[in-house]
N, C-alpha and C positions, 0 to 999 in steps of 0.2 A: 568478674575474675577474669583477668589476661596469665594463660598458660602461654609455657615454651618450653620445646624441646631441641636441642641445635641437633642434626644428624652430622653436624661437622667435628663437632666437642664432645656431645654426652656420649658414653658407652654404648651401645646399644649392638654391633657384628660382634657374634660367637667366632672366637679365634682359638687356633693352640698353636703355641709358639715351639720355638726352634728344640727344647728344652721338654716340649711334650703338658705342659702348663697350659690351660683353660687360661680365658681371660677374655671381656669383650672390651670394645676398642667404638671410638667414635673415626668418622673417613680420615679426618686428620692424620691422625695415629697409625690408622690401619696403612696408609701411602706411605708416610715416613718411616713405618716400622715396617714395610712389607719384607724388607729381606730379611728383619727377624722373628719373622711368622711364618708358621709353615704354611697356613692354609686357614680358608673361613670354614668353620666347621660347624653348624645349627645343628639341632635336633630334627629338620625337615631338610630334604635333599632339595624340595624345590624352595624355600627361603631361601638355601647357599647359592643354588645358581640364579635366583633372582638380584641377589647381590652383587653376586660377580658382574652381573649383564650392569646393575648402575655403576659399578668401578670401572668398568673396562667404557661406557657412557664419558665417565670426566676424563679418565684419559685420552681421549681421542679428542676431548674437546679443550684440553690446557697443550700439549704437546701434539706435532706431527709424527705422522708416520703416512707421508706420503711416499717417499722414497726409503728404500735399502737402509742407504746409508742414514738415512736418519732413526729408523729401528736401531740399526747395529751401534749406534751411540749412544744410543739410552741403554742396551743391552750390556756394554761394556761397561758402561758406569755403575752397574748393580744395583742401582736404586734410585727411586724418583726426584725429581729435583723437589724440592721442600719450600724455596721461593717462590718456582713458578704456583705450584698449587695453593699454597699460602696468598697470595695476589689475586687466586680466582676465587678461592672462599669467600674473602674478605668482599670482593667486588657483589659476590650473588649471597652471602651468609642470611639473608633475612628467606632467602628463599629454597633453604634446606632446615628451615623451623618447622616441624612436623606440627606447631598447633599457631603458627603466623594466624590473626586475623583478617589480613585480607587475603595472601597467598601463601595456604599451607601448602608444605612440600607435597605434590604429584597430588591434588586433591581441586578437585571442583564439583559443587553438588549439581542438584537439581530439587527447584524448589516447589516442583509439583508434589512432590513428596516426602511423606514423612519420615522420622529419624527409624531404626529398629536394630533389634539386638546387634551386637556384636561379632554374635557367634555367627547369623547371618550372614556376614561377609566372607564366613570361612568357606572354602568349596569342600561340599562331604563332608557336613558336619559327623556323620551315621562314619565317616572312616578317620576320622581328626586325627587319629593315633599315627595315621599315615601322613599325616599333612604337618603338623606340631606336636611334639610329642608331652608338650606345657600345656595341651588344650584338652577339654573332652565333652562329649553331648552338655552339659549341664555348667558350662564356660557361661559367666555373668559379666567378665572385665578382664582389658588387657591392660598391664603397663606401657606405658610409651616405649619402649622399646620392643617390647611383643607387637605392639600393635604396626610400629614401622616396620616390619619385618613381614607382616601378614600383607600390610599394605602393598609392599612392593610383588610378594607370591601371588598375589588377586591379580595385580595387572598385568603377571606373567602368564598366570597359569590357571585365570577364572575360568569358572564352567559356562556354557552357554547353557540358556534355560528363561523361564516368562520373571519375569521383573511385575509388572503390570498390563494387565491383557486390558485393561480402560483404555489405557493411554497408548496402546500398541508399543510396551516396551520392553524386548524382548534382548538379553544377555547373550553376544558372542564371546567363542572361546580366544580364551588370550593366545595370544602369539606363540608361548611354546607348549599349548596346552596339547597339540598332537605332535607323535613321532616322539623320537630321542634326541634329545639337546645332546652334543658331544663337547668337550672341554679337552685340549691338554694342559697336564697340572707338571710342574717341576718339583724340587725341591724344596722352593719358598714359595711364600704368597706372590711377592715379586717376581719369582721365573710364570707363577701360573697366570700371570695376569698379562706379562710381557707376551707369553708363548700364542694368548687370546686377543694380542694386543693386532691386530687386522693393519693390513694397507690400506689405509683409507684417502682413497683418491677419486679424484675423475676417475668414473667407470669403475671403481672398486669400493667395497670387496667384491659385490654383485650387482648386475643389473637393478634398478630403481633401490638400489640404496650405498651409492655413489656417493661423492660429497657435491654437494649445488650449493650459491650463496644463499640460499633458503636453508639451510640444515641447520640445524642447532637444538639440543638438549630441550625437554618439557619446562625446567625451569623458568630457561629464560622465555619465554612466551608468554604476554600476559593473558592470551587466553588460549592455551594450549591446543582448542576443539576449532580456532579457526587459524586457516581455512577449513573446511570439511571436507575431510578427503577419508580415501580410502587407500591410497599407495602415500607411504611417507616420504618426505620432501626431501630424504635422505637417511643415512647411516644414525644419525645422532637423534634424528626425530623417530625411527625404528627403536633404538634400545630403549628407547623412553614413552615408548607408545600409551597414552592412554586410552585403556581399553574398557576401562571403567569409570567413571564419574563418584567421587569419592569424598564422603566428608570425615574425616574423623571430629569423635564431639567427645573431648576430654571434661573430667568433673573430678572433685575432690574425693580421698576415699581414705581409708585409714592409715594407709600406708604410704600416705601420695597420691601424686595424679594419675588415675586411673580412666579407662574407656570404654564406656559402658554402651552407648549407641553408637551409629555411624549411619549416615544417608548415603545410599548406593544407587545408582543406575546406569545403562549401559551408556557407555563412552561408542570412540569412534572403532570403525569394524575394519581388518585387512581384507583385500580382495586375496580370494584364494592363488594367483598366481606366481603370488614373492615367493621368488627360493632363499629360502633361510641360510645364511654364511653356517649359523650351529648345527646344522640335520645335513644329513647324506641320503643323498636322490640317486636311485638306479631306473633306468630305464623300465619300461613294461607299455603292456598294450595300452594302456589310459596314459599314457607319456610317462614321467618323471613321479616317482612315487619314493618316500620319504620311509625309513626303517623305521617302526611302534615298537613300542616295549610288549616284546612278550615274555611272559612270567615264565616260562618253563624253557627258557632258552637263554643261557648264557650269553655275556656279550662277545664273547671271544671264537662263538659258534659262525659271526660276522665279519671276523677277522679279515678275510679275503676281502672282501667288499670292501671294506673300511682304510684297509691298506693299500687296493687296488688305486689308487688318484691317479693315474693315467689311464685308465679304462674308458673303453671308446662310450658316447653318451651318458656318460656318470656325471656328477657334479659330487663331487666329496665332500665333507666338512672342511672349509676351509682354511680351519687353523693348519690342517695334517698338510695341505699343497703350500701352503705360507712356509711348515716348518722346513719341509723339502725344498724348499728355495735358501731358505735362511742357510740349509747343512751342503749346499750346492755352492753356495758364494761362501764358503769357510767361516762362516760368522757361527753359526752353532756346531760341535763336533758333530762328525758324521757317527760316531760309534756312542755319541751318548743315548743315553735309554730313560723316556719320559714313561705318565700315564696316561692313558685316555679315559675320561670318568666319563659315563653315559647318565642322564637322567631322562626318568620317563613315567607318564600317567596311562593308568589304563582306570576309565571312568565308564560311568554308566548311570544314565537316568538322572542327569545333574546331582551323584555324587561318587567320592573320589573310592573307585575300589582298591588298587594299590599304585604305591611311589616305589621307586627304587633307583637307586643310583648303585652303576655295576661298574668297576673297573677292569681295565686290564696293561699287561707293559707294554711300552708302544720302542720296541727299536727301532732307532733314524731310520740308519740303515736301510731297512724294508723297503722305506717309501723310495728310496733311489732305486730299489733292486723288483721291478715290476714282473720279470720273469721269474720272480721268486713266489709273488704272489698264486701264478698256477700250481705249483706246488702247495702252498696253504692250501686251494680249496681242495687240492687232489686229498690231501689228507681230511680236510670236513667232510669232502664226498663222500669215503670210506666210511669214516664215526656214522655219517646217516645212512648207509645202507648196512652196515651191520646190525644199527638202533633199529632196524624195521625188521631183520632175521629175527631181533631179539623180543621184539611183539609178537610176533606171531609163532615163536617159541613161546613164549609166555600164555598165550592164549591158547594154544592147544594143551599145557599144563594146567591153566585152569578148567577148562573144558573137559578132561579125564576127572578132573577133581570132584565135578560135579555130576558127572555119567561117566562111572567106569568104562562104558561099551562104546564111550562115545567115538573112537578111533572106526569103528564096524559100518561100513555103511547104510544096512540097515536098520543099526540099534537108533533109538531113541538122542536125537541132540538137544543140550541142555539152551535155554534161552541168553541172545547175545547178550542180554543188560546181564545177565546172571556174572557169566562171561567176564567181561569186561569189568565189572565191579570187583571181582575177585583180584582180578587182574593189579587194579587200581587199590585194593586193600595193601596188597603184597608191596607195591611204591617203589619198586628197585628200579626202575627207569632212572629216577635222579641219581642214584647210588652210580650206575654206570657213567653218567653226563659229569658227574663233579669227580668220578679216580680220574679220567681224561685231561682236566683243564690244566691243573699243574705241569704234567709230563708236556703240555701242548704247549703250554707257556715257554718251558725250557728247548723245545724245540723250535720255536720262532727264534731264538737267540743262536742257537745253530746255525737256522737259515739264516740268520743277522753276517755272522762271522765265517761264510763262505763254506758250510756244510756239503758236502756232494748230497743230490736230492736223492739219489739211489739209497743210502745209508739212512736218510730222514725218513723216505717209507716204508724202509724194513724198519727202524726203528717204532716207528708208527703201529705198523703192523703187531708188533710183538704186545705192542700197549696194549691196542683194542682189543687182542686175543685175551690176555691176562683180565682187561674189565670187562669182558663181556662174559663169559665163563663164572664170574664172582658173581655176576650180575641174577646170571639164573641159580648159580648154588644157593642165593641169597632165598630165593623164592622158593625154590625146593626145602630148606630148612625152613621155610614156614607152612609148607605143608605137611608137614610131618612123615611120619616113617608107617603108616597102616599098609596093609598091600597095596590099595588104591592107590595111594603117593607115593609107593614105590615103582609101580608099572608108570603110572604117571610122568614120574622123575625121569625112566627109562626112554620111555617117546619123547620128551622134551629134550632130553641131550642128542638124540640122534635128530633130531628133528634141526638145532642149532647148529651140529657138526656136517649137515647137509647146505645151510644157509650159508656156513662159512664156505664151504667149496664153492658156493655159487660165487660170491665173493674174491675170492683167493681161490682159483681152481687148482693153482700148481704147486700149492701149499698147505702143510701141515695143518688141523686143526687143535 
């Protein structure tokens, strides 16, 4: 039986429209109506990011962005030219068929391996609720739309691991698995795609990811694994990099076509020196290193690094550098405000532990005011110093709760593990950071609007003061009202006051 599922016209991309309604669209409709859609919004952030990656590859192939003027012309139009897109889709329609008998989209198998269940294609099935909210560990099949999204996500975020040791087959990690991936997002899907539609020319957007005569997307190659390579032939090759050899095996089900089995094997492995345009790199003793997802650290706490696009030795997210250039040219208003989205994965032993999408407001003017980055860093540094004082204070409080005489030198000291366990049980440090996020973002807006740095720092000090004392009092409340707890509370308050004085020696606590 012949199966077919056109990614151009079949609905498979979950989107949110400008009225807040959810709908699924194909690639053609997603481009034609991009100005009427708010965003791609999958259950999994990995699927969302992978779909945006695919969409950008198509846009770069169809439209030229070699110069600022070409980009500007598309931006002013406010939508993508349907005629050019349709012509391209008609030319390559068969290559966008998920189940094409000769050349299915983004697929090529390995004849040495037998089929296995579709569940084994999904990274970290034990943590699949983080990957795809529609999937659980008992998965037996996927609808074509689900299979298409999983296929893209696996190619971008696939986990390393053993496939077949006897054949010496080992998976490498997908190109977006390590580090955080950043997108600038606008008020519509058109704006989001355009703002991440980087200059694509000779030596752009990054070395080894420039425009070359041999560069093209995966689906335009008769065999995407030829030539065998460890570095892309250009940016389009990278955006559609075949990290996996995959073939989806469709079959009939009670409710239509389903995918129950898949043939999968290792694909091409990228060399490590490639600099990814969607990652932020900081200089270190080991050279340039990118930002990783830290589950305990919200995105705003890296804002000084992300906004400091002119920092020496730093390789910023390319879309931020591009946005700053567009603002300088007067193409994008300097008072505009967009959003910076970050997607990150924490994996362990070939399983996904955590997937998270984080967001922060992005005032464009701050990208042009490098001197303000120092002020931002000072605010974050103060918050970290106060956090250390809070931790020491909580440790003291816990010590006293476990051993009432712990503050006396000759008395029995509690086991540090027990102390740390009690501090973790109170779990008030997240309250401290959460209470700072919104005030910090408001101060970023003030900085973008030329507020005096001294005023900003004084305001931040008051915010820190309120937040840290609130966090301590939350822990004290959990400690209770026994004589031991009252004594512990007095000692803890005294310690926090002393810690505050070290950070702000000339100011009251």
